[in-house]
VMD Tcl script that draws the C-alpha trace (Angstrom):
set ca {
  {157.37 29.18 94.99}
  {153.77 27.76 93.37}
  {152.62 24.94 95.02}
  {151.61 21.74 93.81}
  {148.20 20.48 93.44}
  {146.52 16.96 92.78}
  {143.34 17.02 91.37}
  {140.90 14.09 91.41}
  {139.52 14.31 88.38}
  {136.09 12.42 87.98}
  {134.90 13.74 84.80}
  {131.85 14.80 86.27}
  {130.71 19.07 87.35}
  {131.89 19.48 90.52}
  {136.08 17.92 90.48}
  {136.37 19.69 86.79}
  {134.95 23.64 88.04}
  {137.71 22.09 90.93}
  {140.08 21.72 88.88}
  {139.15 25.27 86.85}
  {139.09 27.24 90.24}
  {142.27 25.66 91.06}
  {144.16 26.80 87.94}
  {142.96 30.52 87.82}
  {143.77 30.09 91.47}
  {147.59 30.22 90.39}
  {147.83 26.37 91.31}
  {150.14 24.51 89.74}
  {147.87 21.33 88.67}
  {148.28 17.87 87.92}
  {144.60 16.33 87.12}
  {143.85 12.28 88.51}
  {141.97 9.94 87.39}
  {140.97 7.83 89.81}
  {139.94 4.60 88.24}
  {138.36 2.34 90.65}
  {136.07 0.26 89.07}
  {135.91 -1.17 85.71}
  {133.55 -4.79 86.05}
  {130.20 -4.52 84.14}
  {127.22 -5.99 85.60}
  {124.47 -7.99 83.66}
  {122.61 -5.20 82.39}
  {124.88 -2.41 83.18}
  {127.99 -1.49 81.34}
  {130.37 0.13 84.06}
  {131.17 3.46 81.77}
  {134.88 4.61 83.76}
  {135.30 4.16 79.77}
  {133.13 7.47 79.06}
  {133.96 8.69 82.00}
  {137.72 9.22 81.65}
  {137.17 10.97 78.71}
  {135.39 13.71 78.99}
  {138.26 14.27 82.34}
  {141.00 14.24 79.41}
  {138.47 16.50 76.96}
  {138.18 19.11 80.97}
  {142.47 18.76 81.20}
  {142.87 19.66 77.30}
  {140.97 22.75 78.08}
  {142.20 23.60 80.95}
  {145.91 22.74 79.92}
  {146.98 20.95 82.47}
  {148.31 16.91 82.44}
  {146.10 13.77 83.07}
  {147.56 11.05 84.82}
  {145.21 7.33 85.01}
  {145.56 6.04 88.34}
  {144.74 2.57 88.91}
  {142.97 2.14 92.28}
  {140.80 -0.47 91.48}
  {141.77 -3.60 93.90}
  {141.79 -1.33 96.87}
  {138.64 -0.07 95.92}
  {137.42 -3.66 95.61}
  {139.09 -4.26 99.35}
  {138.16 -1.80 101.28}
  {135.09 -0.49 99.40}
  {132.96 -3.50 98.08}
  {134.30 -6.56 100.34}
  {133.01 -4.36 103.20}
  {129.79 -3.40 101.50}
  {128.84 -6.82 100.65}
  {130.03 -8.55 103.99}
  {128.19 -5.51 106.25}
  {125.30 -6.60 103.69}
  {125.63 -9.94 105.20}
  {125.97 -9.68 108.86}
  {122.83 -7.19 107.60}
  {123.86 -4.26 108.08}
  {123.29 -1.30 105.79}
  {126.33 0.36 104.90}
  {127.47 3.45 102.85}
  {130.61 2.40 100.50}
  {131.54 7.00 100.47}
  {131.94 7.35 103.57}
  {134.84 4.54 103.62}
  {135.51 5.09 100.03}
  {136.59 8.84 100.69}
  {139.03 7.43 103.49}
  {140.69 4.45 101.84}
  {140.59 5.52 98.65}
  {140.62 9.07 98.00}
  {141.77 10.65 101.39}
  {144.55 7.20 101.62}
  {145.96 5.42 98.26}
  {144.58 8.70 96.27}
  {146.19 11.20 98.87}
  {149.72 9.09 99.96}
  {151.13 8.22 96.90}
  {150.77 12.22 95.32}
  {152.54 13.66 98.51}
  {155.24 10.57 98.05}
  {154.55 12.37 94.09}
  {155.87 15.84 95.45}
  {151.99 17.70 95.74}
  {151.54 19.77 98.16}
  {148.06 18.81 98.37}
  {145.07 17.21 96.80}
  {142.33 18.47 95.81}
  {138.54 16.83 95.09}
  {135.05 18.26 94.02}
  {133.23 17.53 97.27}
  {130.66 20.20 99.05}
  {132.29 20.93 101.84}
  {135.35 24.25 103.15}
  {138.27 23.11 104.79}
  {139.16 25.29 107.90}
  {142.92 26.84 108.39}
  {143.71 28.44 112.12}
  {146.40 30.72 113.23}
  {146.56 28.61 115.43}
  {147.91 25.53 113.15}
  {144.76 23.40 113.67}
  {142.91 22.68 110.34}
  {139.32 21.97 110.30}
  {135.94 20.48 107.72}
  {133.15 23.07 107.38}
  {129.71 22.28 105.74}
  {129.38 23.46 102.06}
  {128.25 26.98 101.98}
  {125.08 25.08 100.15}
  {124.07 23.12 102.35}
  {121.79 20.75 100.02}
  {124.45 19.89 98.52}
  {127.10 19.61 101.82}
  {129.47 16.40 101.95}
  {130.40 16.16 104.68}
  {128.36 13.17 105.81}
  {130.72 11.16 104.02}
  {134.15 13.01 104.69}
  {133.51 12.08 108.65}
  {136.05 9.83 108.93}
  {138.74 11.55 107.05}
  {141.46 12.86 109.87}
  {143.05 16.37 110.12}
  {146.57 15.52 108.79}
  {144.73 14.91 105.74}
  {142.33 17.27 105.07}
  {145.50 19.66 106.04}
  {146.83 18.71 102.60}
  {143.72 18.94 101.27}
  {141.76 21.55 99.44}
  {137.78 21.88 98.51}
  {137.19 24.62 96.14}
  {133.37 23.61 95.10}
  {132.11 24.38 98.90}
  {132.36 27.92 98.69}
  {130.01 28.17 95.90}
  {126.67 29.35 95.94}
  {124.70 26.10 94.73}
  {124.57 23.51 92.26}
  {123.07 25.73 89.23}
  {126.13 28.28 90.01}
  {128.34 24.87 89.83}
  {127.20 24.26 85.93}
  {126.86 27.84 85.19}
  {130.49 27.98 86.18}
  {131.74 24.97 84.04}
  {129.87 26.79 81.24}
  {131.26 30.04 81.29}
  {134.75 28.03 80.61}
  {134.01 25.98 78.00}
  {134.44 22.51 80.24}
  {131.49 20.85 78.33}
  {130.41 19.01 80.64}
  {127.75 21.39 83.11}
  {124.61 18.96 81.42}
  {126.06 15.96 82.93}
  {123.47 14.45 85.56}
  {124.64 14.40 89.46}
  {125.79 10.87 90.79}
  {123.18 9.24 92.32}
  {123.32 5.88 94.38}
  {125.98 3.72 94.50}
  {128.49 4.24 91.51}
  {129.76 1.13 90.47}
  {125.82 -0.91 91.08}
  {124.43 1.54 88.60}
  {121.23 0.90 87.43}
  {120.93 -2.82 87.98}
  {120.58 -1.41 92.23}
  {121.50 -2.67 95.74}
  {120.04 -5.99 94.93}
  {120.68 -7.39 91.99}
  {124.43 -6.48 92.60}
  {124.05 -8.03 96.52}
  {122.46 -11.52 95.28}
  {125.30 -11.32 92.46}
  {127.63 -12.00 95.26}
  {125.81 -14.19 97.96}
  {123.87 -16.42 98.08}
  {120.78 -16.61 97.92}
  {118.37 -17.49 100.90}
  {114.92 -17.81 101.17}
  {113.27 -16.62 104.03}
  {109.72 -16.01 105.84}
  {108.30 -11.98 105.93}
  {107.34 -12.21 109.61}
  {104.67 -9.26 110.92}
  {106.44 -7.86 113.65}
  {102.95 -7.28 116.08}
  {102.11 -10.61 115.43}
  {104.45 -12.75 114.60}
  {102.84 -14.10 111.51}
  {104.26 -15.01 108.66}
  {102.81 -12.74 105.06}
  {105.51 -13.87 102.87}
  {108.65 -14.53 101.38}
  {111.99 -13.01 100.68}
  {115.32 -13.52 99.08}
  {117.32 -13.43 101.87}
  {117.23 -11.27 105.24}
  {120.32 -9.45 104.09}
  {118.56 -7.26 101.10}
  {116.20 -5.28 103.24}
  {117.15 -2.74 105.40}
  {115.70 -0.79 108.75}
  {112.53 1.89 107.10}
  {112.18 -0.13 103.50}
  {109.55 -0.32 102.01}
  {109.39 -0.96 98.76}
  {110.16 -4.65 97.85}
  {108.46 -6.22 100.17}
  {106.04 -8.33 97.50}
  {103.31 -9.13 99.29}
  {100.56 -8.92 97.47}
  {98.80 -5.97 98.09}
  {97.43 -4.81 100.46}
  {98.46 -2.12 102.80}
  {101.78 -1.16 102.68}
  {104.38 -2.17 105.01}
  {107.95 -0.93 106.20}
  {111.09 -3.23 107.70}
  {111.39 -3.14 111.59}
  {114.56 -5.15 111.81}
  {116.20 -8.32 109.67}
  {117.79 -11.37 111.43}
  {120.55 -12.72 109.26}
  {121.48 -15.49 111.55}
  {117.34 -16.75 111.75}
  {116.63 -15.26 108.12}
  {113.63 -12.82 108.87}
  {112.02 -10.42 107.89}
  {109.60 -8.17 110.17}
  {107.38 -5.21 109.20}
  {104.87 -3.33 110.37}
  {101.93 -2.21 108.73}
  {101.99 0.82 110.95}
  {104.07 4.59 109.96}
  {103.88 5.11 113.30}
  {104.94 2.49 115.20}
  {107.18 2.50 118.00}
  {109.96 -0.75 116.10}
  {110.29 3.01 113.83}
  {111.52 4.02 116.25}
  {114.35 5.55 119.03}
  {115.69 8.42 121.58}
  {118.34 6.59 121.78}
  {122.02 5.90 119.19}
  {124.87 3.75 119.55}
  {127.96 4.01 118.59}
  {131.03 1.78 117.38}
  {133.96 2.19 115.20}
  {133.77 6.37 115.88}
  {136.22 8.66 115.08}
  {137.24 11.99 115.13}
  {138.88 15.12 112.36}
  {140.72 16.19 115.85}
  {142.43 12.16 117.12}
  {139.98 12.90 120.61}
  {136.80 12.68 121.21}
  {134.01 15.69 121.40}
  {133.36 16.19 125.07}
  {130.11 14.87 126.18}
  {127.77 17.09 125.71}
  {124.78 18.20 122.83}
  {126.00 18.47 119.51}
  {123.92 19.13 116.13}
  {123.92 15.24 114.45}
  {122.89 14.24 110.28}
  {122.53 10.57 110.40}
  {121.60 10.74 106.69}
  {122.97 12.45 104.06}
  {120.87 15.89 102.76}
  {118.71 14.39 106.54}
  {117.26 17.01 108.74}
  {120.21 18.06 111.58}
  {119.17 17.28 114.28}
  {120.20 18.31 118.44}
  {121.61 15.52 120.50}
  {123.40 14.73 123.92}
  {126.04 12.89 123.00}
  {128.38 10.85 125.84}
  {130.29 8.49 125.07}
  {129.53 5.71 122.20}
  {125.49 7.10 122.78}
  {123.93 9.64 121.57}
  {119.98 10.78 123.04}
  {118.06 12.44 121.92}
  {114.26 14.78 123.78}
  {111.71 13.53 121.34}
  {112.03 9.83 119.47}
  {113.60 10.34 115.81}
  {113.23 7.61 112.95}
  {114.88 4.87 113.74}
  {118.35 4.45 111.86}
  {119.89 1.66 110.06}
  {122.25 -0.09 111.77}
  {125.82 0.55 109.29}
  {124.48 3.99 108.68}
  {127.33 6.58 109.95}
  {126.01 9.21 112.38}
  {127.93 13.01 112.36}
  {128.14 14.58 115.07}
  {128.47 18.96 114.24}
  {128.91 21.85 115.94}
  {128.10 24.43 114.62}
  {129.51 24.01 111.04}
  {132.40 21.96 112.25}
  {132.14 18.70 111.68}
  {133.57 16.67 114.58}
  {133.57 13.36 113.35}
  {130.88 10.50 113.61}
  {130.11 6.81 114.68}
  {128.71 3.67 112.82}
  {125.31 3.08 114.35}
  {124.77 -0.34 115.69}
  {121.89 -2.96 115.81}
}
mol new
graphics top color blue
foreach p $ca { graphics top sphere $p radius 0.5 }
foreach p [lrange $ca 0 end-1] q [lrange $ca 1 end] { graphics top cylinder $p $q radius 0.2 }
display resetview
């Protein structure tokens, strides 16, 4: 019996190739466009209708049905509202991580299985390993530069067991684009998506000021306590940030911390300041793909998408590095790997 796959089709390059490969592999494919966000922002018209039109053209080319599912309520509650609340409390969240957990491998997966799908598929760069013992693992993509397992660490084994990630086996993005062109999918020249999709070119600052109350406060030099300038809200700044401080010239300065209750932003002009480095990261809200935490020991850790994989000791809720590493903004993800396998991770705490 032919396996039925519901493939998320966003109108972009990667999901288009994923759908094409599944059709070629003999699956019974139904494409689904998830309408997660359609709100326009000042100066930015949400491109969802244009992306849907591209998805429709790809589906017609492949000869598969396309359904449009309204996921806006779930997306707003679990991704957009999460982002705004996190920033309001002084964290720098990663909305893509939550979107994958709650929408793409939550709402989408649950509904697809309820409608009779055997699997769901997306255009994510990652690989699913199915072992003889019945266990399922998440592996980094063949293209290490595009690998997206950093955003998939909250997707559990049960969901991964019903997931196909065809693009994760492709060598690199150039090859993905070439394969799209060979199949006449018409999306091979579309630019890569970058940043937070629902914010678009207006930027996170404009989005947050449209959602949270502007609060003037002080920018303070970390070493001396001297007030250097003013800001519109401590929630607008994140650890390590250099641009947007608007301090009227002088040396470049870096944010070393924020206090959203006192509404103060602390900065330093020292690029190598000890306030910008740490040897230990405390984690919270940890999730492990297998459902069980790994044993205490040394693992590879990634704290930024495409960031360097560094060795660290995992001990409960703490990651310890042998050498000082750049501090990670509270709210970001620290993702743990055993070789190629993504084990899970946690949210960086203050």
